[in-house]
N, C-alpha and C positions, 0 to 999 in steps of 0.2 A: 629766382623765386624760393622762398624756404620752404620746406615740407611740415604739411600741417602736422601740428601732435594729436596723437589719436584723442577722440572725445572720452572723457571721463565714463566710467561706468554709470547707470543709473542708481545703482545702490553699492555704496562702499564696502569694501570686504570687511572690514573693522566693525562697519554700522550691523551690517547682516550677521558677521558673527555675534555680536554682542546681545541682536535682538533672539536671533536662533539660542543662544545661552540662557537668555530670560525665559522664553517660551519652555525649553526644555525642563526647565526649575519648575515651571506650571506645571506641566506634564509628570515629573515627579514628586511633585505634591500631591496631585490627584492620583497618582498609582495605587494609594490604601482606602481612598476614597469609595464607596459603593455608591452606585446608581448614577455614574458619570461615565459611562463607558465610552461613549460617542467624544465626549469632550477630552478624554484620556486620548485617546487616536488621533484627533485632529491634532492638538496639540503636539503630540509627538511626532507626529509625520511634517507638521508645519515647521517646527524648530530643528528636525534633521535638514529639511530644505531648506533653511536659511544657512544652517554650516555650512551644506555642500556647496551652494551658492555661493558661500565668501571665498571658500579654498579654488573652487574652479574661476571666478573672477579674480583672486590674488596669481593664480597660476598663469591665467591669460593675459593680464597687466604687468606684471614683474619683470625686472630685470636679471640677469645672471651673474653681477659682479658681487664679490662678497658680502657687501651691507645687505642687498637686495635677496638672497639667498636666506642670509640668517634672519630677515624678518618674515620671507615666508615660509622657513621652517619653524617660528614660531606661532602662525597662522596653522601648519599642518599639526604640529605637536597640541595646539590648545585643541581642536578638533578632537583628536586622539585622545587626548586625555575627559572631555565633556563625554564621548562614547565610553569611556571605561567607568564614569562617574555614573552614569545613566545604567551600566550593567550591574554596578554594585549596590546601588540602592533607588534608582530610578525606574525601573521597567518592573510591571507586575511580573513576580516571579512563574505564574503561569503561562507567560507568553514565551513559552521557550525557543521559538525560531527566531523571534524579533532579540531575545538576549544574543543566542548565537551571532546574529547578523552583527548587532553592536560590539559583539567582542572580538570580531573578525575585522571592522570597520578600524577598533583600536591597535589591533597589533598592525595593520596595514599600514595606519596613519604613523606611527613610531618607527616602523621600517623607512616608509617615504622620508622621513625627518632626517634620518642618517644618510639617505641616497643625495637629499637636497644639499646637505653640508659639505658633502664628500667633493672633491676634485672631478674635474671630468673623467680623466682615465680610469681612475676607481669604478666610478659611477658606471661605465661602460662596462668594466668588466664583471662587474656584480649584477648588471641586469642582462649581459650575454650569458652568464651562468644560471640564472634565473631561467630564461628561455630555455636552456640546455635540460635544466631539469624537468622543465613541464612537459617538453617533449618527450623528454625520457618517461614522464608518467603518462602520457598518450600510448607510448610502445608498450608500456607494462599493462596497459588497462585490456589490451588486445591478446599480447603475447604470452600474459600468464593463464590464460584460458585452454583447459585441454581441449584440442582436436577430439572429433569423434575418432574414438577407438586408439587413442594416441596419448601421451603426456606432454604438456608444455613445457618451456625451456624452463630450466634449473633455475639461471639467472634471474629470469624474470619474475618466478615465482618468489624469489627470496625478496628482491627488489620490492614486490608487492607486500610481502608481509612485514618486513622489518623498516622499510622506508617511506614508501609510497601511499601506505593505508589513508592516515589521516587526510594527507592533503587531498587525494582524490575523492576521497568520499566528501569532504565537504564542498567541493565543487561539483559533484556528480559526475565522475567520469569514471567510475567502476564498471559501466558496461562494455562490453568488448565492441569494437569497431568493424568486428567482421559477423555481425549476429544478425544483420540482414541476408545475408548470401551465404551458401546457394538455398537453404532452408531455415526460415526465420523463426519455424514453430508457432503451435495455435498461442493468442494472446490469454493471461488469465485477469479473471474481473472477481470482484468481490461482492456477494449479494447478501443484504442482510434483512429477514424477516422479523421484524419488531412485533411481538406479541403484547398484547394488553391482558387486564385482568378478566375483562369478561370473555376471552377465548378469539378474539379478533385480533386481525395481524396487518400490518402494511410493510411494503416494501422500500429498502434505500439500498440501491444501486452505485456502486464506485467501478470505475469513473462512468459518469455521463457528460457528454460534450455540453449539454442544456447547463449544466451548474458550472463549467469550468469558464469563466470570465477570460481567460487568456490560455495562449497555448501550453503555456509550462506548467500552469496549475493542474492542466488535464493529463502533461506527460509524469506531474510528480504523483498523482493520485494512481495513474496507471501504473506504477512502481508500489503500488501498496501491495499487491497480489504475491508480487515476487520476493517483498522484503519482508514479508511476515509469514510465509511457508516457505520451509527446508523438510525435505519427506526425512524420515528416518530410515537410517543405513540398513534395516534389517526388518523382517516381520517380527510379531509379537512371539513369545516363547512358546513352543509348542507343550504338550501337556507331559511329554517324555522328559523334556527341557527342564520344565518347571518342577517334577519330581527330583531330579539331580540335582535343582537350585535346594530345595527343601533338605536334601540330605546334605546340602554345605551349610544347612543354617539359614538360608536364604528365605525369606516369607514370599511366596508369590501367590496373589490370589486365582483361585481357580477360575473366575468369571473373565480372566484377562488374557486368559491361554488361548493361542491361536484357533483351537477347535472350538470354545465357547464362542469366542467372536464369530467364525464362520457359522455357527449353528444359529446364532441369533438372526442374524442377515439371513439364512437361507427359511427361518420360520416365520418372519415378516413378508415372504414373499408366499408364502401358503397359508395366511390367515387375512380375513376381510378388514382392517381395521382404517383403511384410509379412503376418502371420498373421493371420486372424480365423477364430474359430469360430462356426459355421454352427449355428443352434440346430436340435436334433432330430438331428444327427451326433454321434458320439460321438469322432470323429479329427477335427482341425483341417483345414479347408480352405485353401486361399489365394487371394488376391484381391488386385489393387492398391486404393491408397487412390483413388476415383475423381476426374476433373476435375469442378467444379459447372458445367454447363452453362448454368444460367441466372442466374448471378451478374456483374455488371461486375466487370471486373479489379479496379478501386478499391476494391470491397468484398472480394476475396479477397487483396490484397498489402498490407499494413501495415507499413512498416517504421519503429522508432522513431529517433528522432534523436539527434544523438550526447549529446548531456547526458541522454537516456534511457538508452542503451546504457551509459553510465556506472554510472547507479542501477541498473540491472538486474544487471549486475556484482556489486556489492555486496549486492542481495538475493539473488542466487544463493549467494554466500559464506557469508551469514549462515544460509539455509537448510541448507547444508552442515554448519554446524557444529553445527545443531540436530537435526542428522537423528538419526530412530531408528536404531541401532546393528542389525547382521543377527543373527539368533537363530544361525546357522550360525558356529561357530569357523573363523577365519582370512579371513571375507570382510569386506571394508571398503567404507565408502563411497567410491564413485569419482567420481561427477558426479552433475548434476541437471537434467533437461530443464525450462524455463520455459514457462509456457502463459498465455496472458491470455484468457480464457473470459468471452464474453459472452452475458449469459442473457437469453435472448429472452424478451419479452412477451409474453402470451397474446393471441389476437386476440379480438374478440366472437364471432365463431363459435365458438372453440375453448372460450372460456369458456361459453358456452351449450352446448356437447356436454358438458362435465364434464372435460374434458382437463386433466389434471394438467401444475402448472408446473414440476415437476421430472425429467419425461420429458427422457432424455438428448438427444434429438434438439434439446429446446431450447435446450442450451448449442452456442456456435460457438465454438470454441478457433482462437486464431493462435499459432501456435511462433514462439517469440522466442530459442530458443537452447538449447545445451548448455554448461552449463561446468563446468569442472573448479575443485578446491579454490582456485585462485588467482584464479579468474573469467575465464580465459580461456574463448575459443570453442572447443569439441571440432573441432566441423566446419563452419566457416566456409561452404563450399560444400555444406552440406546441402540437397537438393533443396525441403525444405519450410520452410526459414528465412524465418520473417515470413509465412508464406502461411496461409490458414485450411484448418483439416483438418475435411472433415465427418464429423456423426456422422448419420446417417438410415436409415431404413427401406428395404430395396431390395429388388426382387421375388426370388423364389426361385431364378430363371434366372439371377441375376446373379453372377458375370459371365459374360457370352457374347456371341454377335456382333451380337445386336441393338444392343448398348450401346457397340460399339466404332467409332470414327472412323476409318473407311477410308484419310482421307487421311494420318494419322500414327500410326496403331492406338493411340490413347489412348481407354482408358475412361470414359465421360461420362456424367452422370446427371443429371439436375436436384434441387436440394436443397429447392425451393420446392413443388413437388408432392404432392401427397398418394400414398403408395406404392399400387403395385395388388395387389392381395391376392391370394395370401398373401403375404407378405414375412416378413423378417428384421431385425433392427439390425445393422447394419455400422456398427462402432465406431473409425472411423478414430482417434479419440484414444488407447484401447488400443493399436491397430496401431503407432501410431509411437512410442509410449512404448517399447514391446517392442523395436523397432527391427529392422533387416533379418535376415531368417531365412539364416543361413549353411548350406552344403552340401545343397542342396536338390537 
């Protein structure tokens, strides 16, 4: 009894490819038309899906003799050409990620065309070499990272710098595979206090699982604080170093010397400029944001390098563009305060005690600047710029003379010591986001 021939696909590859091309042409025509964003997105997705269905169906049903391979290569190269055409003129220039995806699809399609046309042995050799190259990248991802107190291998570092960087960055394999062990370190988040023209503000926190439709989206947003912040390799110049620079003809702003930066921060902990609501009281009380007395200065001040400062400007501009409008008529978005928040991991003692990892004092915010719609710093001399802002439980008699440093009038408080009961939560982050109190 003769074997039954496979049933024909419900949609022929040629028909699916043709319909997909027509739909993508419609999407390309709508790319410059305003007022139809949903139609653009639906047609782009539908056309791409039809082209992909055509390629998959063709690969599943075609044979591997020379004539079939030539026809299959024609399908794949046509799809690659369609993707390239969409990049050149069919996708809104503002859709950067979509253009990148179609660019990669185009390059992959042309490469696949060559593989399909090659004889079996060269094809296997090339695929094997690609697998070796890919796993070499995985090796480079973790071997190029410096282990604690040591240097990574010379070869891995050079492979990463001169060979693998574009490839690994595109497929997001730039993280080291050993970073979960033995000490993963505290994760970093980004919180944005969007301020309005009437003085009110609202929070945008990234990442949040509620807004992450899929796990990969959450992981991508989780990488935002890491990729947008790299610390400056050194502290700002001291006054003595600034004087030496002036003697060499380099103009250094006195307000940006390390002594001036530290003086502004200390003064901010000695003046009553920020509001705090004390639990159990109906009226707001006032208190400075205290100076952490038990933290090394290197843990309190973290200035980003110049590249990170440019990235933070771009991040702030995007947040302002997407910020929710005020519910009050005539009130507009004014600026955004950016905070890099380190979520401290529970100690073994806290875990045994049943302490919640989401307690507010477990979050350590660092203020990275307040930006306007053009990405400019609103106040480059903000006393808390690049400083840690404590959130902690404080005794009910705080602020008081017992916490006042008599040498400079600064209110100090340890942040690592358990609070003396009874206590209340002093939220320096909310105090700073609210801004200085006027007219007290």
